[in-house]
C-alpha positions as CSV (number, residue, x, y, z in Angstrom):
1,M,59.3,-8.0,166.8
2,L,56.6,-10.2,165.3
3,G,53.9,-7.6,165.8
4,L,51.1,-9.5,167.4
5,S,49.6,-9.9,170.9
6,T,47.9,-13.0,172.2
7,E,46.0,-14.3,175.2
8,E,45.0,-17.8,176.4
9,A,42.1,-19.2,174.5
10,P,38.9,-19.3,176.6
11,E,37.9,-22.9,177.4
12,A,34.8,-22.8,175.2
13,L,36.9,-21.7,172.2
14,A,39.6,-24.2,172.9
15,S,37.0,-27.0,172.9
16,Q,35.7,-25.9,169.5
17,F,39.1,-26.7,168.1
18,G,39.5,-30.0,170.0
19,L,41.9,-28.5,172.5
20,N,42.0,-29.0,176.3
21,S,41.5,-26.1,178.7
22,G,44.5,-23.9,178.7
23,E,45.7,-24.9,175.3
24,G,45.9,-22.5,172.3
25,L,46.3,-18.8,172.1
26,V,43.9,-16.2,170.5
27,V,45.5,-13.3,168.5
28,I,44.0,-10.2,170.0
29,Y,46.0,-7.6,168.1
30,V,48.1,-7.5,164.9
31,A,50.2,-4.4,164.3
32,P,49.7,-2.9,160.8
33,D,52.6,-3.6,158.4
34,S,54.3,-5.9,160.9
35,P,55.9,-9.2,160.0
36,A,52.8,-10.9,161.5
37,A,50.4,-8.8,159.3
38,K,52.6,-9.6,156.2
39,A,52.5,-13.3,157.1
40,G,48.7,-13.2,157.1
41,F,47.9,-13.3,160.9
42,R,44.6,-11.7,161.8
43,K,42.8,-10.8,165.0
44,N,40.9,-13.8,166.4
45,D,43.2,-16.4,164.8
46,V,43.8,-19.4,167.1
47,L,47.4,-20.4,167.4
48,V,47.9,-24.0,168.5
49,E,51.5,-25.1,167.8
50,L,54.9,-23.7,167.3
51,G,56.9,-26.3,165.4
52,D,55.9,-29.4,167.4
53,Q,55.3,-27.6,170.7
54,L,51.7,-27.0,171.8
55,L,51.2,-23.3,172.7
56,V,49.8,-23.0,176.2
57,S,51.1,-19.5,177.2
58,P,51.4,-16.2,175.4
59,R,55.1,-16.0,176.3
60,P,56.6,-18.1,173.4
61,V,54.8,-16.3,170.6
62,P,57.1,-13.2,170.2
63,Q,60.0,-15.6,169.4
64,A,57.8,-17.8,167.3
65,G,58.0,-16.0,164.0
66,A,55.9,-17.4,161.1
67,D,56.3,-21.0,162.2
68,A,53.2,-20.9,164.4
69,Q,50.3,-22.9,163.1
70,R,46.9,-21.3,163.2
71,R,43.4,-22.5,162.8
């Protein structure tokens, strides 16, 4: 368990990061003392890639581990 929850980034937020609509995920919750918290993830981080794969759905993140890039 990574210990975070995400949702699709709203269009306005995605555009602030140079993403298209539907691209990127916003962290909405980080469990205390979880691997995600220990890796430095925080609420409202925007996740854009996992390795070289653009994140467009919350589903891949639980398997992502600390390889996710955030902005």
